Backbone bond lengths (Angstrom), bond angles and torsions (degrees), N, CA, C in turn:
res aa  C-N    CA-C-N  psi(-1)  N-CA   C-N-CA  omega(-1)  CA-C   N-CA-C  phi
1 G - - - 1.453 - - 1.507 114.21 -
2 E 1.329 118.12 -8.07 1.466 119.80 -178.35 1.519 113.00 -76.02
3 H 1.325 116.66 -34.54 1.463 120.62 -171.59 1.529 110.84 -124.04
4 S 1.324 115.46 158.52 1.461 121.03 175.78 1.527 109.45 -66.99
5 V 1.327 115.45 149.78 1.459 120.76 177.96 1.530 109.46 -71.91
6 I 1.326 116.55 131.14 1.455 121.62 170.82 1.530 105.99 -100.11
7 A 1.321 115.82 110.57 1.469 120.28 -169.80 1.523 112.32 -85.24
8 D 1.336 116.76 42.42 1.455 122.20 177.70 1.522 108.95 -135.41
9 P 1.342 118.64 75.98 1.454 121.12 -176.85 1.531 111.57 -64.62
10 E 1.327 115.64 152.89 1.454 120.58 177.70 1.526 108.70 -76.39
11 H 1.329 117.00 122.04 1.458 120.43 -176.41 1.518 109.62 -167.60
12 T 1.313 115.04 168.88 1.464 122.33 172.23 1.518 107.93 -126.58
13 E 1.336 116.61 127.14 1.461 120.55 -175.23 1.522 109.05 -149.96
14 L 1.334 116.47 145.43 1.458 121.18 174.86 1.522 109.71 -67.79
15 D 1.322 116.96 124.73 1.460 121.74 -179.76 1.520 110.39 -81.24
16 Q 1.331 117.29 -56.76 1.455 121.89 177.39 1.526 110.15 -138.97
17 G 1.320 115.50 144.29 1.449 122.11 173.57 1.512 108.19 -165.96
18 Y 1.337 117.91 107.85 1.455 120.43 -174.03 1.534 109.85 -148.73
19 I 1.323 114.69 162.81 1.452 120.76 169.51 1.520 107.38 -103.86
20 Q 1.327 116.32 148.76 1.463 120.51 -172.04 1.521 111.12 -137.47
21 Y 1.318 114.19 140.62 1.473 121.74 168.99 1.527 107.06 -118.79
22 K 1.342 115.95 134.90 1.458 118.74 -177.54 1.520 110.18 -146.48
23 N 1.347 115.38 133.96 1.454 120.54 168.49 1.521 108.04 -131.81
24 D 1.314 118.27 -160.97 1.466 120.64 -171.94 1.525 113.48 -56.00
25 G 1.340 117.43 -44.01 1.457 118.49 -175.69 1.505 115.37 -119.20
26 L 1.331 117.51 -2.74 1.458 121.14 -172.20 1.520 111.09 -125.38
27 T 1.344 115.58 133.56 1.462 121.84 172.87 1.523 108.47 -130.32
28 V 1.337 115.85 125.79 1.458 122.10 178.74 1.524 108.38 -123.43
29 K 1.324 117.04 129.70 1.459 122.16 178.82 1.525 109.50 -125.51
30 L 1.318 116.06 139.69 1.453 121.96 175.23 1.517 108.55 -131.49
31 G 1.341 116.12 119.38 1.452 120.45 -179.71 1.511 111.19 135.68
32 R 1.322 115.88 -164.09 1.470 121.02 -178.87 1.515 109.29 -79.31
33 Q 1.331 116.03 127.23 1.462 119.94 -170.92 1.519 111.88 -155.23
34 V 1.323 114.69 160.12 1.463 122.43 171.29 1.519 108.35 -84.00
35 I 1.334 116.23 132.40 1.460 121.59 172.20 1.518 107.49 -129.07
36 A 1.312 116.22 116.96 1.465 122.34 177.93 1.520 107.49 -130.45
37 I 1.312 117.06 120.67 1.461 121.84 -173.38 1.528 109.64 -114.32
38 D 1.322 115.09 132.11 1.460 123.00 179.63 1.528 109.90 50.14
39 G 1.301 119.24 -125.70 1.459 120.99 -175.26 1.509 115.27 -93.68
40 H 1.340 118.45 19.22 1.470 123.92 179.91 1.532 112.43 73.22
41 R 1.325 119.64 7.73 1.466 119.41 -175.43 1.520 112.56 -68.89
42 F 1.335 116.15 -28.59 1.463 119.38 179.47 1.527 112.56 -115.11
43 V 1.321 117.62 -34.02 1.460 121.79 179.89 1.526 108.66 -140.19
44 G 1.352 116.21 121.46 1.458 119.87 -179.43 1.508 111.95 -151.21
45 H 1.340 115.84 -177.71 1.467 120.19 -176.66 1.525 113.73 -105.16
46 V 1.332 117.95 -0.35 1.471 122.18 178.03 1.531 109.87 50.61
47 G 1.316 115.90 49.35 1.459 121.00 -176.34 1.513 114.96 -63.48
48 W 1.325 117.57 -8.82 1.461 121.79 176.59 1.520 111.61 -64.44
49 R 1.324 118.04 -28.65 1.462 123.02 -177.42 1.525 110.31 -91.73
50 N 1.342 116.02 156.37 1.465 120.48 177.47 1.525 111.39 -64.29
51 D 1.336 117.09 -40.39 1.459 122.16 177.61 1.519 107.25 -99.80
52 R 1.332 116.41 88.28 1.465 118.43 -175.31 1.523 110.88 -68.84
53 Q 1.305 116.03 163.21 1.454 121.91 -178.58 1.530 110.35 -80.93
54 T 1.339 116.11 128.74 1.457 121.54 172.74 1.527 108.06 -130.28
55 F 1.330 115.39 178.37 1.459 119.83 -177.00 1.522 110.11 -138.47
56 D 1.332 116.32 140.43 1.460 121.36 166.99 1.521 105.47 -84.78
57 A 1.335 116.82 112.01 1.457 118.58 -164.31 1.523 112.36 -156.20
58 L 1.313 113.77 162.48 1.455 123.09 163.17 1.519 106.58 -108.96
59 S 1.315 117.25 121.25 1.462 120.45 -179.15 1.522 110.32 -125.37
60 V 1.320 114.92 145.33 1.458 122.28 -179.92 1.524 108.10 -131.70
61 D 1.330 116.33 124.96 1.463 122.43 173.97 1.526 107.84 -119.52
62 Y 1.319 116.14 122.76 1.464 120.29 -177.23 1.521 109.66 -129.78
63 N 1.325 115.64 119.47 1.454 121.81 175.86 1.527 108.13 -91.65
64 V 1.316 115.72 100.53 1.462 120.86 -179.34 1.519 110.20 -62.97
65 S 1.335 115.89 -40.14 1.458 123.19 176.08 1.521 107.09 -152.36
66 K 1.310 117.66 -174.26 1.463 119.52 179.45 1.528 112.13 -67.87
67 D 1.325 117.30 -15.58 1.464 120.60 -177.80 1.523 114.24 -112.02
68 V 1.320 118.42 -17.42 1.467 121.75 -174.79 1.525 109.59 -116.98
69 S 1.353 115.70 127.91 1.462 121.39 179.80 1.522 109.59 -132.19
70 I 1.329 115.29 144.75 1.459 122.38 177.94 1.519 108.48 -125.53
71 K 1.335 116.18 131.42 1.457 121.58 176.69 1.523 109.13 -123.85
72 Y 1.338 115.23 138.65 1.459 120.96 172.42 1.524 108.45 -141.84
73 A 1.323 116.50 141.67 1.465 120.52 174.97 1.521 109.43 -146.18
74 Y 1.323 114.73 139.58 1.460 121.27 169.75 1.520 107.59 -110.42
75 L 1.340 117.09 121.10 1.459 122.27 -176.36 1.520 109.51 -101.41
76 D 1.319 115.50 122.81 1.460 121.57 178.80 1.528 111.34 -95.53
77 Q 1.335 116.22 -23.77 1.462 120.38 178.34 1.519 109.78 -154.61
78 R 1.333 115.11 136.03 1.463 121.77 174.20 1.531 107.71 -98.06
79 N 1.314 116.36 115.50 1.461 121.60 179.64 1.524 107.93 -93.29
80 R 1.318 115.01 98.55 1.451 121.72 -169.46 1.531 112.11 -79.24
81 I 1.318 116.21 -177.89 1.460 121.28 -171.34 1.522 113.49 -86.04
82 F 1.340 118.23 -1.94 1.465 121.12 -177.21 1.523 112.22 -107.50
83 A 1.336 117.20 32.00 1.458 123.41 178.13 1.526 110.78 72.28
84 E 1.330 117.19 -173.99 1.462 122.08 -168.75 1.527 113.02 -62.87
85 A 1.330 118.11 -29.12 1.468 120.75 -177.64 1.520 112.14 -61.14
86 A 1.333 117.55 -23.44 1.466 121.05 -177.01 1.519 112.90 -104.87
87 D 1.344 118.61 3.34 1.459 120.36 179.63 1.530 110.34 -65.55
88 V 1.330 116.08 150.77 1.464 121.52 -173.66 1.527 109.47 -127.11
89 D 1.340 117.13 123.38 1.463 120.57 169.69 1.527 108.42 -68.13
90 S 1.314 116.44 141.02 1.464 118.40 -174.04 1.519 111.48 -147.55
91 K 1.334 113.59 167.76 1.463 122.85 173.26 1.528 107.19 -134.16
92 D 1.330 115.90 65.61 1.458 122.47 -172.90 1.526 111.35 -98.36
93 H 1.325 115.30 140.71 1.468 121.74 174.34 1.528 108.28 -120.62
94 L 1.325 116.48 127.90 1.463 121.97 179.30 1.528 108.75 -118.63
95 F 1.336 116.75 124.21 1.466 122.45 177.16 1.532 108.24 -123.33
96 N 1.340 116.36 136.65 1.458 119.98 179.68 1.525 108.59 -152.46
97 V 1.332 116.19 124.67 1.467 121.90 178.63 1.521 107.75 -124.51
98 S 1.336 117.07 130.02 1.460 120.24 -177.20 1.525 111.18 -128.59
99 Y 1.332 114.36 150.82 1.462 121.69 178.41 1.524 108.60 -136.91
100 N 1.325 116.12 118.90 1.453 121.69 179.92 1.522 110.01 -87.86
101 T 1.331 115.51 124.05 1.457 121.36 175.14 1.526 108.76 -109.63
102 S 1.308 116.27 177.69 1.461 120.17 -179.33 1.517 112.49 -71.03
103 V 1.334 117.93 -15.29 1.466 120.56 -177.23 1.528 112.93 -122.33
104 G 1.354 117.58 8.02 1.449 118.20 177.94 1.512 112.46 160.38
105 K 1.319 114.99 178.71 1.467 122.35 -177.04 1.529 109.13 -112.93
106 L 1.334 115.91 122.28 1.450 122.92 177.91 1.529 108.36 -99.57
107 V 1.342 116.15 128.93 1.465 121.06 -176.13 1.518 109.79 -131.89
108 G 1.323 115.96 136.98 1.451 122.39 168.94 1.519 108.54 -119.73
109 Y 1.320 117.67 140.32 1.461 119.16 -174.28 1.519 111.92 -149.55
110 S 1.325 114.16 157.48 1.462 121.97 168.92 1.515 107.35 -143.71
111 Y 1.328 115.79 129.09 1.456 123.13 179.71 1.528 107.39 -122.36
112 L 1.333 115.50 108.92 1.462 121.97 -173.19 1.522 107.72 -109.39
113 L 1.329 116.66 102.48 1.461 122.51 -170.59 1.522 110.75 -108.04
114 E 1.337 114.89 139.68 1.466 119.97 177.29 1.522 108.79 -155.53
115 A 1.316 116.51 118.16 1.465 120.63 172.70 1.522 109.11 -70.30
116 D 1.344 115.99 134.70 1.460 121.00 -176.06 1.525 109.28 -88.37
117 N 1.345 115.81 74.51 1.464 120.35 -176.72 1.531 112.85 -129.57
118 G 1.340 116.77 16.38 1.457 120.19 175.84 1.510 115.54 78.56
119 T 1.336 117.89 11.89 1.465 121.44 178.02 1.520 110.11 -121.50
120 D 1.343 116.64 162.79 1.460 120.99 173.67 1.516 108.32 -81.10
121 N 1.334 116.72 109.78 1.469 119.34 -174.50 1.518 112.21 -144.97
122 G 1.328 117.81 25.19 1.451 120.46 -174.39 1.518 113.90 -65.66
123 I 1.343 115.75 142.17 1.463 122.99 171.49 1.523 106.40 -125.41
124 D 1.333 116.82 103.82 1.458 122.40 -176.32 1.523 109.79 -107.72
125 T 1.335 115.62 120.17 1.460 121.81 -175.82 1.524 109.65 -121.55
126 Y 1.336 116.07 132.57 1.461 122.29 176.68 1.525 107.70 -128.38
127 G 1.338 115.95 131.36 1.455 116.60 -176.64 1.515 114.15 -156.04
128 V 1.333 114.41 172.55 1.455 122.53 177.77 1.526 107.80 -142.67
129 S 1.332 116.22 144.15 1.466 119.92 179.70 1.523 110.13 -141.63
130 F 1.328 114.25 156.37 1.462 120.94 173.59 1.524 107.98 -144.62
131 Y 1.330 116.37 116.60 1.457 121.93 178.84 1.526 108.52 -129.93
132 G 1.319 115.64 139.32 1.458 118.05 -179.29 1.510 112.79 -174.17
133 G 1.327 114.51 -160.21 1.454 120.07 -179.01 1.511 110.58 -168.55
134 T 1.318 115.28 162.71 1.450 121.65 177.15 1.521 108.79 -148.18
135 S 1.313 117.01 154.17 1.469 121.19 -176.44 1.515 110.82 -103.74
136 T 1.330 113.42 140.91 1.462 121.62 174.07 1.522 107.32 -131.00
137 G 1.319 116.58 101.94 1.459 119.35 -174.61 1.518 110.41 64.27
138 D 1.332 116.55 -126.89 1.457 121.68 179.35 1.524 112.57 -91.29
139 T 1.304 117.04 6.26 1.464 121.32 -177.40 1.524 110.30 -112.88
140 K 1.333 115.65 134.94 1.461 120.65 173.74 1.516 109.11 -103.81
141 I 1.314 116.83 127.58 1.453 122.85 177.54 1.534 107.87 -95.80
142 I 1.322 117.10 128.09 1.468 121.30 177.76 1.524 109.59 -115.10
143 Y 1.329 115.98 147.36 1.458 120.19 -175.16 1.520 109.40 -156.45
144 G 1.321 114.96 161.62 1.460 119.20 177.70 1.513 111.26 -168.23
145 A 1.320 115.01 151.94 1.457 121.41 176.05 1.521 108.03 -149.00
146 E 1.333 116.27 141.48 1.461 121.27 -178.99 1.524 109.30 -149.34
147 F 1.322 114.72 142.18 1.459 119.94 177.07 1.519 108.92 -143.45
148 A 1.340 116.62 139.23 1.454 121.44 179.07 1.519 109.69 -146.51
149 T 1.325 115.60 152.05 1.461 121.91 172.80 1.518 108.24 -116.48
150 Q 1.327 115.73 153.36 1.465 120.10 -176.61 1.524 110.40 -143.26
151 T 1.334 114.96 136.28 1.460 122.40 171.92 1.522 107.90 -114.08
152 N 1.323 115.57 126.96 1.467 121.76 -174.33 1.527 108.92 -121.59
153 E 1.341 116.32 120.07 1.464 121.47 176.30 1.525 108.62 -96.84
154 A 1.332 116.47 127.37 1.473 120.43 179.46 1.521 109.12 -156.64
155 G 1.322 116.40 129.85 1.458 120.99 176.39 1.506 114.36 58.68
156 G 1.327 117.31 33.99 1.457 120.66 -179.62 1.515 114.21 79.07
157 M 1.314 117.79 1.35 1.461 122.81 179.14 1.525 109.99 -109.55
158 E 1.319 115.65 162.09 1.457 121.35 178.70 1.523 108.68 -128.38
159 Y 1.333 115.85 129.93 1.458 121.21 -176.02 1.532 109.29 -122.80
160 D 1.326 116.09 143.26 1.463 122.12 -179.70 1.520 109.79 -118.94
161 T 1.325 116.09 126.50 1.463 121.93 179.78 1.529 109.13 -137.03
162 S 1.321 115.56 172.34 1.462 119.85 179.61 1.528 110.30 -138.89
163 Y 1.327 114.24 164.57 1.471 122.36 -179.24 1.518 108.34 -132.26
164 M 1.331 115.93 141.52 1.457 120.93 175.24 1.516 109.61 -143.15
165 N 1.329 115.91 139.54 1.460 120.31 173.95 1.518 108.88 -138.83
166 L 1.327 115.81 128.42 1.461 122.61 175.89 1.515 108.32 -126.23
167 E 1.316 117.45 136.45 1.464 119.81 176.63 1.523 109.98 -148.09
168 A 1.320 114.85 150.68 1.460 121.61 178.35 1.521 108.00 -152.50
169 G 1.314 116.29 150.14 1.457 118.91 -179.60 1.515 111.60 -172.46
170 A 1.315 114.31 -172.13 1.459 120.57 -178.69 1.524 109.87 -150.21
171 V 1.323 114.63 149.97 1.466 122.08 175.68 1.526 107.38 -120.98
172 F 1.324 115.77 120.38 1.461 120.03 -179.78 1.524 109.38 -150.85
173 S 1.329 116.69 139.95 1.465 123.32 178.81 1.528 112.09 52.08
174 G 1.336 117.03 34.95 1.454 120.91 178.80 1.514 115.03 78.16
175 I 1.328 117.54 9.51 1.467 122.65 -179.11 1.527 108.90 -116.78
176 T 1.328 115.81 134.10 1.464 121.56 178.25 1.522 109.47 -112.14
177 T 1.302 116.23 126.33 1.463 121.46 174.27 1.522 107.93 -118.87
178 K 1.326 115.83 143.44 1.467 118.90 -178.00 1.518 110.13 -153.02
179 V 1.321 115.87 141.93 1.458 122.52 173.12 1.527 107.52 -118.85
180 G 1.341 116.22 139.49 1.453 120.29 -177.99 1.515 112.20 -133.92
181 Y 1.319 115.34 152.02 1.458 121.60 177.97 1.524 107.09 -140.40
182 E 1.331 116.64 108.25 1.462 122.21 -175.33 1.523 109.41 -121.10
183 V 1.331 116.23 133.55 1.467 121.72 -179.29 1.522 109.16 -126.52
184 L 1.334 116.45 119.20 1.457 122.46 169.14 1.520 106.16 -104.59
185 G 1.319 116.18 105.07 1.451 121.34 -166.32 1.512 114.82 -74.24
186 S 1.330 114.69 170.98 1.456 123.18 -178.94 1.526 109.49 -128.50
187 D 1.332 116.12 146.30 1.457 121.74 172.95 1.529 107.94 -97.21
188 D 1.333 116.23 83.37 1.471 123.47 177.57 1.526 112.79 54.60
189 G 1.319 116.83 34.99 1.464 120.46 177.10 1.520 114.50 75.51
190 M 1.342 117.43 6.44 1.459 121.39 -178.54 1.523 111.96 -92.72
191 K 1.325 116.76 -37.85 1.465 121.89 -178.37 1.515 108.11 -153.19
192 S 1.333 116.88 147.61 1.453 120.56 -177.73 1.520 111.10 -120.08
193 F 1.301 115.28 165.82 1.463 122.41 177.90 1.521 109.06 -63.82
194 A 1.345 116.67 131.85 1.468 121.50 -173.23 1.522 110.99 -121.91
195 T 1.331 115.89 143.45 1.470 122.17 173.99 1.530 107.93 -130.94
196 P 1.334 118.76 70.29 1.464 121.62 -170.71 1.523 115.24 -68.09
197 L 1.345 118.89 -17.04 1.466 120.67 -179.14 1.523 112.79 -103.53
198 A 1.324 117.36 8.24 1.465 121.50 -176.15 1.530 111.92 -76.77
199 T 1.325 115.61 163.01 1.461 121.49 165.75 1.530 105.94 -83.21
200 L 1.307 116.58 81.76 1.464 121.73 -166.24 1.520 113.32 -66.88
201 H 1.336 117.30 -29.43 1.468 119.16 -179.37 1.531 111.83 -59.78
202 K 1.317 116.79 -23.66 1.465 121.41 -177.20 1.526 112.86 -72.48
203 F 1.345 117.14 -17.74 1.458 120.56 -169.63 1.530 112.18 -120.98
204 N 1.351 115.22 154.39 1.475 122.66 174.33 1.516 112.30 58.91
205 G 1.331 115.80 45.84 1.459 120.70 179.06 1.511 111.12 83.01
206 W 1.347 116.07 164.32 1.463 120.90 -174.47 1.526 112.43 -101.87
207 A 1.317 118.15 10.51 1.465 120.64 -178.44 1.529 112.41 -88.00
208 D 1.329 117.21 -1.84 1.463 122.89 179.76 1.533 112.37 57.55
209 K 1.327 116.68 36.18 1.465 120.96 178.50 1.526 112.20 -81.35
210 F 1.332 117.09 -17.64 1.458 120.05 -174.83 1.524 111.23 -125.01
211 L 1.342 117.14 41.46 1.457 120.22 175.27 1.529 110.44 -62.98
212 S 1.326 116.53 -31.70 1.463 122.10 167.84 1.529 106.74 -116.00
213 T 1.326 116.66 128.05 1.461 119.53 -179.15 1.516 109.83 -66.21
214 P 1.340 119.15 130.22 1.470 120.47 177.03 1.525 111.37 -56.73
215 A 1.322 116.74 152.53 1.465 121.33 -177.25 1.526 112.13 -58.60
216 D 1.323 117.21 -28.73 1.462 120.87 178.05 1.518 112.99 -81.99
217 G 1.332 117.82 4.63 1.455 120.94 179.48 1.512 111.98 79.92
218 L 1.319 115.97 -179.37 1.462 120.95 -175.59 1.516 110.41 -146.62
219 V 1.328 115.32 132.13 1.465 122.67 171.88 1.526 107.16 -116.17
220 D 1.319 116.91 118.57 1.464 122.86 -176.32 1.524 108.85 -116.56
221 T 1.337 116.13 107.33 1.462 121.92 174.62 1.524 107.34 -100.73
222 S 1.318 117.00 124.39 1.466 119.94 -172.34 1.518 112.08 -132.05
223 L 1.324 114.30 155.15 1.457 122.74 176.21 1.517 107.32 -139.54
224 S 1.339 117.16 131.30 1.461 119.74 -177.62 1.521 111.23 -135.04
225 L 1.328 114.01 152.85 1.468 123.38 177.02 1.513 106.71 -140.22
226 S 1.342 117.62 124.82 1.462 120.12 -177.47 1.522 110.83 -144.05
227 T 1.335 115.10 157.50 1.463 120.62 178.86 1.521 110.40 -160.17
228 K 1.327 115.55 155.53 1.469 122.80 172.19 1.530 110.31 -118.69
229 K 1.306 116.46 17.73 1.463 120.78 -175.54 1.522 112.83 -62.62
230 F 1.327 116.92 -24.97 1.464 120.22 -175.22 1.526 112.15 -107.08
231 G 1.361 116.43 18.82 1.458 121.02 179.29 1.517 111.06 108.24
232 P 1.320 118.46 -92.91 1.469 119.82 178.38 1.526 110.27 -71.39
233 K 1.325 115.31 157.06 1.458 119.28 178.13 1.525 109.66 -72.73
234 I 1.321 115.77 129.56 1.463 123.20 177.34 1.524 107.69 -116.89
235 A 1.327 116.82 129.84 1.459 120.27 -177.51 1.521 110.36 -137.36
236 V 1.310 115.35 141.36 1.464 123.23 171.42 1.521 106.51 -122.43
237 I 1.342 116.94 124.08 1.459 121.56 -174.01 1.530 109.65 -131.52
238 Y 1.314 115.75 132.83 1.464 122.09 178.42 1.525 108.81 -116.58
239 H 1.344 117.11 135.71 1.458 122.38 176.32 1.526 110.06 -125.06
240 Q 1.319 116.34 136.81 1.463 123.15 169.90 1.526 106.75 -115.28
241 F 1.345 116.67 116.59 1.454 121.32 -177.12 1.524 110.60 -104.77
242 D 1.334 115.93 133.51 1.459 122.25 175.83 1.526 108.48 -138.50
243 A 1.325 115.65 161.43 1.471 120.55 175.54 1.529 109.56 -83.72
244 D 1.316 116.03 140.98 1.463 120.17 177.10 1.516 111.32 -72.53
245 N 1.330 117.02 -33.22 1.461 121.42 -175.51 1.524 113.39 -83.06
246 G 1.337 117.54 -7.72 1.450 120.53 176.75 1.507 115.07 78.98
247 N 1.355 118.14 11.66 1.465 120.47 -179.60 1.515 112.98 -97.93
248 A 1.337 117.97 -4.22 1.468 120.18 -177.63 1.517 109.66 -151.70
């Protein structure tokens, strides 16, 4: 209790080791591997930590055409960031279908998660997203919208929550500005929307205060300004955090 937790235990562990089949449009992997989907909001490798997150899995990536892609993975074990002691046996199914248009990427997904521990603990998420951009003169307009529903089984109960993310911004003269509005909903303060396989450090500020969404949910209104005009990337980001359930 005297010091902050350093979430990088001293250990030695296999990061990746898999067999792979690949042809022009199909890639199949079996074994321990990195799986990062879209922007890491639901499935990522948590590369911020020394022991990044990997999965013992069978994964299939199929490019139907240059614009349409299908991803599927079955996860047998989640290799978490706290070394082998924190690894989780699982029976997870990940589905993701994407279509690239001239003005953005349309994605439909379902992530069906279940820890293999003999209890009812399923987290089933279904969602759709569209993120993209378009140019107007010397200015690029960026935009995005995403919505998902989630059913969470815990302790013999079933909870229903939803997720929403809206963002808009512009890139001009080497400067990017963006405003965002993200809601991880709550079921009457009993259970909140969860993303247990995400690269969580990337979202809701960098202080890691919301690695688990509070039971009352979370509303994150953000404003950012960034540039690489002076060499390294410089960013200023503001977050306003509120509870979705209105209790905090």
